[in-house]
C-alpha positions in Angstrom: 122.9 97.3 117.1 120.6 94.4 116.3 118.6 94.0 113.1 115.4 94.4 115.2 116.5 97.7 116.8 117.6 99.1 113.4 114.2 98.3 111.9 112.4 99.9 114.8 114.5 103.0 114.3 113.0 103.6 110.9 109.5 102.2 111.2 106.9 104.8 112.2 104.8 104.2 115.3 101.5 103.4 113.3 103.3 100.6 111.4 104.9 99.3 114.6 101.3 99.2 116.1 100.0 97.4 113.1 102.8 94.9 113.3 102.1 94.2 117.0 98.3 93.8 116.3 99.0 91.4 113.4 101.5 89.4 115.4 99.0 89.1 118.2 96.3 87.8 115.8 98.7 85.4 114.2 99.7 83.9 117.6 96.1 83.8 118.8 95.1 81.9 115.7 96.9 78.9 117.0 94.5 78.8 120.0 91.0 77.3 120.0 89.1 80.6 120.7 90.3 82.6 117.7 88.9 81.1 114.5 91.4 82.4 111.9 93.0 80.1 109.4 96.3 80.6 107.6 94.6 82.4 104.6 92.8 84.9 106.9 96.0 85.6 108.9 98.0 86.2 105.7 95.3 88.5 104.4 95.3 90.6 107.5 99.1 91.2 107.1 98.1 93.4 104.2 95.9 96.0 105.9 97.9 96.0 109.1 101.5 96.1 107.8 102.2 95.7 104.1 99.9 98.4 102.7 100.9 101.1 105.3 104.6 100.2 104.8 104.3 100.1 101.0 102.5 103.5 101.1 105.4 105.0 103.1 107.9 103.7 100.6 105.9 104.9 97.6 104.9 108.4 99.0 107.2 109.1 101.9 106.0 110.7 105.1 105.0 113.8 103.3 103.0 116.5 105.1 102.7 115.4 108.8 99.0 116.3 108.9 98.1 114.3 105.8 100.3 111.4 107.1 98.4 111.5 110.4 95.0 111.4 108.6 96.2 108.5 106.4 97.4 106.6 109.4 94.1 107.1 111.2 92.1 105.9 108.1 94.4 102.9 107.6 94.2 101.8 111.3 90.4 102.3 111.4 89.8 100.4 108.2 92.2 97.6 109.3 90.4 97.3 112.6 86.9 97.1 111.1 88.2 94.6 108.5 89.6 92.4 111.3 86.2 92.6 113.1 84.6 91.3 109.9 86.3 88.0 110.3 84.7 87.5 113.7 81.1 88.5 112.7 78.8 85.6 111.7 76.2 87.8 110.0 77.4 88.0 106.4 75.8 91.4 105.7 77.4 93.0 108.8 80.7 91.4 107.9 80.6 92.8 104.4 79.8 96.3 105.8 82.8 96.1 108.1 85.0 94.9 105.3 83.8 97.7 103.0 85.8 100.1 105.0 89.0 98.6 103.5 87.4 98.7 100.0 87.0 102.5 100.4 90.7 102.7 101.4 91.7 100.6 98.4 89.6 102.9 96.2 91.5 105.8 97.5 94.8 104.2 96.7 93.6 103.3 93.2 92.6 107.0 92.7 96.1 108.0 93.7 97.5 105.4 91.3 95.6 107.1 88.5 96.9 110.5 89.6 100.5 109.1 89.7 100.2 107.6 86.3 98.9 110.8 84.8 101.4 113.0 86.6 104.4 110.9 85.4 103.1 111.3 81.8 104.0 107.6 81.3 107.7 108.6 81.2 108.7 107.0 84.5 108.6 103.2 84.7 109.1 103.4 88.5 105.9 105.4 88.8 104.1 103.0 86.4 104.9 100.2 88.8 103.7 102.1 91.8 100.5 103.2 90.0 99.7 99.6 89.0 100.3 98.3 92.5 97.9 100.9 93.9 95.3 99.9 91.2 95.5 96.3 92.2 94.4 97.2 95.7 90.9 98.1 94.4 90.6 94.6 92.9 91.8 93.1 96.3 89.2 95.2 98.2 86.4 94.1 96.0 87.2 90.4 96.4 87.5 90.9 100.2 84.0 92.3 100.4 82.7 89.4 98.2 84.4 87.0 100.5 83.0 88.4 103.7 79.5 88.7 102.1 79.6 85.0 101.1 79.2 85.8 97.4 80.5 83.4 94.8 82.1 86.0 92.7 82.3 84.9 89.0 81.2 81.5 90.2 84.3 81.0 92.4 83.8 79.8 96.0 86.0 80.0 99.1 88.8 79.8 99.6 89.4 81.1 96.1 87.5 84.3 96.7 89.6 85.3 99.8 92.8 84.0 98.2 92.2 86.4 95.3 92.1 89.2 97.7 95.4 87.9 99.2 96.9 87.5 95.7 96.2 91.2 94.7 97.6 92.5 98.0 100.9 90.7 97.8 101.5 89.5 94.2 99.8 92.7 93.0 100.5 95.6 95.2 103.5 94.3 97.1 105.4 92.9 94.0 104.7 96.1 92.0 106.0 98.4 94.7 109.1 96.2 95.1 109.6 96.2 91.3 109.4 100.0 91.2 111.9 100.3 94.1 114.3 97.9 92.4 114.1 99.5 89.0 114.8 102.9 90.4 118.0 101.6 91.9 119.2 100.2 88.5 117.5 102.4 85.9 120.8 103.7 84.7 122.6 100.4 84.7 123.7 98.3 81.7 121.0 95.7 82.4 118.2 98.1 82.6 116.4 96.6 79.5 116.4 93.1 80.9 115.3 94.2 84.3 112.4 96.2 82.8 111.2 93.3 80.8 111.2 91.1 83.9 109.3 93.8 85.8 106.7 94.1 83.1 105.9 90.5 83.7 105.9 91.1 87.5 103.5 94.0 87.3 101.2 92.7 84.6 101.3 89.0 85.7 98.9 89.1 88.6 96.2 90.6 86.5 96.8 88.1 83.7 96.7 85.3 86.2 93.5 86.6 87.7 91.9 86.6 84.2 93.4 83.2 83.4 91.2 81.6 86.1 88.3 82.3 83.8 89.9 80.4 80.9 91.1 77.2 82.4 94.4 75.4 83.3 96.3 76.2 80.0 96.0 79.9 80.6 96.8 79.5 84.3 99.9 77.6 83.3 101.1 80.4 80.9 100.3 83.2 83.4 101.9 81.4 86.4 105.1 80.7 84.4 105.1 84.4 83.2 105.0 85.6 86.8 107.6 83.1 87.8 110.1 84.3 85.1 109.5 87.9 86.0 109.9 87.3 89.7 113.2 85.5 89.2 114.4 88.7 87.4 113.1 90.8 90.3 114.8 88.5 92.8 118.1 88.9 91.0 117.7 92.7 91.1 117.0 92.7 94.8 119.9 90.4 95.6 122.2 92.6 93.5 120.9 95.6 95.4 121.6 93.8 98.6 125.2 93.0 97.6 125.8 96.7 97.0 123.9 97.9 100.1 125.9 99.4 103.0 123.2 98.6 105.6 123.8 95.1 106.8 120.3 94.5 108.1 118.8 95.8 104.8 121.2 93.6 102.9 120.1 90.5 104.8 116.4 91.3 104.3 116.8 91.8 100.6 118.6 88.4 100.4 115.8 86.7 102.3 113.3 88.3 100.0 115.1 87.2 96.9 115.5 83.6 98.1 111.8 83.5 99.3 110.4 84.6 96.0 112.6 82.2 94.1 111.4 79.3 96.3 107.8 80.5 96.1 107.8 80.8 92.4 109.2 77.3 92.0 106.3 76.0 94.0 103.8 78.1 92.0 105.2 76.7 88.8 104.8 73.2 90.1 101.2 73.9 91.0 100.5 75.4 87.6 102.1 72.4 85.8 100.0 70.1 87.9 96.9 72.1 87.1 97.4 71.6 83.4 96.6 67.9 83.3 94.1 68.5 86.0 96.1 66.4 88.5 97.4 69.0 90.8 100.7 68.1 92.5 100.1 70.8 95.2 96.6 71.5 96.5 95.3 75.0 97.1 95.6 74.7 100.9 99.2 73.7 100.7 99.8 76.6 98.3 98.4 78.9 100.9 100.6 77.4 103.7 103.8 77.3 101.8 103.7 79.6 98.8 101.5 82.1 100.6 103.9 82.4 103.6 107.0 82.6 101.4 105.4 85.3 99.2 103.7 87.4 101.9 106.2 87.3 104.7 109.5 86.1 103.2 109.3 88.1 99.9 107.0 91.1 100.3 107.3 92.0 104.0 111.1 91.3 104.1 111.6 93.0 100.8 109.7 96.2 101.9 111.6 96.3 105.2 114.9 95.8 103.3 114.2 98.7 101.0 113.1 100.8 103.9 116.6 100.3 105.4 118.7 100.6 102.3 116.6 102.9 100.1 115.3 105.7 102.3 117.9 108.2 101.0 116.3 108.3 97.6 112.7 108.6 98.9 112.3 112.3 98.1 113.2 111.7 94.4 110.3 109.2 94.1 107.5 111.5 95.3 105.2 113.4 93.1 103.7 115.3 96.1 
């Protein structure tokens, strides 16, 4: 059985639909009639694929009725958000995008519930809760981007890139961190992995704040994330080595290699920012680091864990 057919065997129809819609948008963006750049295409991967897939891994299918409602809300919000990128009127675009902000607020509320329910005793649940909380920040910056607001004096493409950052480096990385920690929480290298994952989970927020304080803080925050992500990559590769599912193993290997390459590029960018002579400009960061992080790391990592980690899904859920 091919890797594609194996993945299709575990992906639910709503996520397959979202994948098809996003792929169509990505292909259409190469044509002259669809005005979507690489940053917009990467962002839309979040609402259409990564967030629904991450939600499945964090919560499981659960009650069929509640899952159906969640699917309907996610598809509706993703559709309205996509429309916002084709609307010239900034006010209308912001209203369309606000549907995704409401969804993100719902996830953030669930993150608070998850954190309280775990009584701070489960590091896995802490990772999941932090990831869901980052979505609220991502949704707010999305609305600011569609409204044309220079949030905190930042202009485009930084505003939309911040929304991208908190979807993938925030939500996606935190979910992958929680899944990886759960697999190795009883191993001898638990302490080292947990230290790396603290950097992974807290790093995106620190980096976001560092933009307010200049290149020195950005350098420290970017290097902190890079070190944490290398630890996460090692954990995912180790999980892949032990995995019985060949397709899942390969996807975890791809995810580990992608985040390692992406973090090297991020570190180069941060070092270049320190003397204010960037070696890699922000557009190149979106094209290379963004693709590696969003598709190679987060998407492949989530698919990999879906294939190799579904047996333990019930143990993760808090209802």
